[in-house]
C-alpha positions as CSV (number, residue, x, y, z in Angstrom):
1,M,-18.1,-4.5,-44.7
2,R,-21.0,-7.4,-44.4
3,P,-18.2,-10.0,-43.5
4,A,-17.1,-8.0,-40.3
5,L,-20.8,-7.4,-39.1
6,L,-21.8,-11.2,-39.5
7,S,-18.2,-12.1,-37.6
8,C,-19.4,-9.1,-34.7
9,L,-22.9,-10.9,-34.7
10,C,-21.8,-14.0,-34.5
11,L,-19.1,-13.1,-31.6
12,C,-22.0,-11.2,-29.7
13,A,-24.1,-14.4,-30.4
14,L,-21.4,-16.7,-29.1
15,L,-20.8,-14.5,-25.9
16,A,-24.5,-14.0,-25.1
17,S,-24.9,-17.9,-25.0
18,A,-22.1,-18.8,-23.0
19,C,-23.4,-16.0,-20.3
20,A,-26.9,-17.7,-20.4
21,S,-25.1,-20.9,-19.8
22,A,-23.3,-20.0,-16.5
23,P,-24.8,-20.4,-13.2
24,A,-26.7,-17.4,-12.6
25,D,-25.6,-17.3,-8.9
26,A,-21.5,-17.9,-9.5
27,P,-21.0,-14.6,-8.7
28,E,-22.7,-14.1,-5.6
29,E,-21.7,-17.7,-4.4
30,T,-17.8,-17.0,-5.0
31,K,-18.3,-13.6,-2.9
32,A,-20.4,-15.6,-0.3
33,I,-17.5,-18.2,-0.3
34,F,-15.2,-15.3,0.1
35,D,-17.1,-13.3,3.2
36,R,-17.2,-16.5,4.9
37,G,-13.3,-16.9,4.4
38,L,-12.6,-13.2,5.5
39,A,-14.6,-13.8,8.5
40,A,-12.6,-16.9,9.4
41,Y,-9.7,-15.2,8.7
42,D,-10.3,-12.4,10.8
43,A,-11.6,-15.4,13.7
44,K,-8.0,-16.8,13.2
45,D,-9.7,-19.6,12.1
46,Y,-7.3,-20.0,9.4
47,T,-7.5,-23.4,8.9
48,K,-10.9,-22.6,7.9
49,A,-10.1,-19.5,5.8
50,F,-7.3,-21.5,3.9
51,Q,-9.7,-23.6,2.8
52,L,-12.6,-21.5,1.6
53,F,-9.7,-19.4,-0.3
54,S,-8.4,-22.3,-1.8
55,S,-12.2,-23.2,-2.8
56,I,-12.4,-20.3,-5.1
57,D,-8.8,-19.0,-5.5
58,D,-9.2,-20.3,-9.7
59,R,-12.5,-17.9,-10.1
60,D,-11.2,-15.2,-7.4
61,L,-8.3,-13.2,-7.7
62,A,-8.5,-11.7,-4.3
63,A,-9.1,-15.6,-3.0
64,M,-5.8,-16.3,-5.0
65,R,-4.0,-13.8,-3.3
66,N,-5.5,-14.6,0.3
67,V,-4.0,-18.2,-0.5
68,A,-0.4,-16.9,-1.9
69,L,-0.7,-14.8,1.7
70,M,-1.3,-17.5,3.8
71,L,1.1,-19.9,2.1
72,R,3.9,-17.1,2.7
73,R,3.2,-16.8,6.4
74,G,1.8,-20.5,7.0
75,E,-1.5,-20.0,8.1
76,G,-3.7,-22.0,7.8
77,T,-1.5,-25.0,5.9
78,Q,2.1,-25.1,5.8
79,K,4.4,-22.7,5.2
80,D,5.2,-22.3,1.3
81,P,6.8,-19.1,0.0
82,K,8.0,-20.5,-3.5
83,A,4.3,-21.6,-3.7
84,A,3.3,-18.2,-2.8
85,E,5.1,-16.7,-5.3
86,E,3.3,-18.6,-7.9
87,M,0.1,-17.8,-6.9
88,Y,0.8,-14.3,-6.3
89,A,2.1,-14.0,-9.7
90,R,-0.9,-15.7,-10.8
91,A,-3.1,-13.2,-8.7
92,A,-1.0,-9.9,-10.2
93,Q,-0.9,-11.6,-13.7
94,G,-4.4,-11.2,-13.8
95,G,-4.5,-7.7,-13.0
96,L,-4.4,-7.6,-9.1
97,A,-1.6,-5.0,-7.9
98,T,-1.7,-5.9,-3.9
99,A,-0.6,-9.1,-5.5
100,A,2.2,-7.9,-7.7
101,A,3.5,-5.6,-4.5
102,D,3.5,-8.8,-2.2
103,L,5.3,-10.4,-5.0
104,G,8.0,-7.7,-5.7
105,E,8.7,-7.5,-2.0
106,M,9.0,-11.0,-1.4
107,L,11.4,-11.3,-4.3
108,L,13.1,-8.0,-3.1
109,N,13.5,-9.6,0.4
110,G,14.4,-13.0,-0.9
111,E,11.9,-15.0,1.0
112,A,11.9,-18.1,-1.4
113,G,15.4,-17.6,-2.8
114,A,18.3,-15.4,-2.8
115,P,17.0,-11.6,-2.4
116,D,16.7,-10.4,-6.7
117,A,16.0,-6.8,-7.1
118,K,15.8,-7.1,-10.5
119,A,13.1,-9.4,-10.1
120,A,11.2,-7.8,-8.2
121,F,11.7,-4.3,-10.1
122,P,8.8,-4.9,-13.0
123,W,6.1,-6.4,-9.9
124,L,6.7,-3.0,-8.3
125,N,6.7,-1.0,-10.7
126,G,3.4,-2.0,-12.3
127,A,1.9,-2.3,-8.7
128,A,3.5,1.7,-7.8
129,A,2.0,2.8,-11.5
130,A,-1.4,1.6,-10.2
131,G,-1.2,3.5,-7.1
132,H,-0.1,1.1,-4.7
133,P,1.4,2.6,-1.9
134,I,3.8,-0.2,-0.3
135,A,4.8,-0.6,-3.9
136,Q,5.9,2.8,-4.4
137,F,7.8,3.1,-0.9
138,E,9.5,-0.5,-1.7
139,L,10.7,1.5,-5.2
140,A,11.5,4.6,-3.7
141,T,14.3,2.4,-1.1
142,M,15.5,1.0,-4.5
143,Y,16.1,4.1,-6.5
144,E,17.4,5.9,-3.6
145,S,19.9,2.8,-2.7
146,G,20.8,1.8,-6.2
147,N,19.2,-1.7,-5.1
148,G,18.7,-3.2,-8.7
149,V,18.0,-0.1,-10.5
150,P,20.2,3.4,-11.4
151,K,20.6,5.5,-8.2
152,D,18.1,8.3,-8.7
153,V,16.9,10.2,-5.4
154,E,14.9,12.4,-7.2
155,T,12.7,9.6,-8.6
156,A,13.0,8.2,-5.2
157,R,11.7,11.5,-3.4
158,K,8.5,11.3,-6.0
159,L,8.0,7.6,-5.2
160,Y,8.1,8.4,-1.4
161,R,6.0,11.2,-1.6
162,L,3.0,8.9,-3.4
163,A,3.5,6.4,-1.0
164,A,2.9,9.2,1.9
165,D,0.0,10.9,0.1
166,G,-1.3,7.1,0.2
167,G,-1.0,6.7,3.6
168,M,2.4,5.3,4.7
169,D,4.3,7.0,7.7
170,E,7.4,5.4,7.1
171,A,7.3,6.9,3.5
172,A,6.8,10.6,4.8
173,K,10.0,10.1,7.4
174,R,12.0,8.8,4.7
175,L,11.1,11.7,2.2
176,A,12.1,14.1,5.4
177,A,15.4,12.2,5.7
178,L,16.5,12.7,1.7
179,P,18.9,15.2,1.1
180,A,17.5,18.4,-0.2
181,G,17.4,19.5,-3.7
182,P,18.0,17.5,-6.9
183,A,20.4,15.1,-6.7
184,K,21.2,11.8,-8.6
């Protein structure tokens, strides 16, 4: 029992010293840069926004996702779908559901190569499970048509309902258009 307690105390001391050596204003500075990036983006100064988001994308998942989005669209930088996929993947692996949904959508639509529903599935599924309405909608369309997954209208129905409850009007329309009753 004592070695475990000693290990725990050592770990706590290491964590405390790591926190003490980090600049105290780093999170505030990152947030300020992120906010300036958002303001530049909203003002359609995409070059400045891209530079600001890129300067913090190594420590901010939302900035990383925004860099990916701008690479995807060619806003403030040259359009580079492959680099966008890579950035989305890094942000998604860090736990950002929006990035997972965006990556799944890119893979599903083949924006950086051939459409790949099977590769899109785990990203969309994870984002859908996290409550992301666009991912729920895209996953529902896959189940409705059998694209990359076994056709399952009931699963599609459930996902469309979740997406509609999340505010997606298109999901409500698709839900209403599904055949009544249990069907697979």
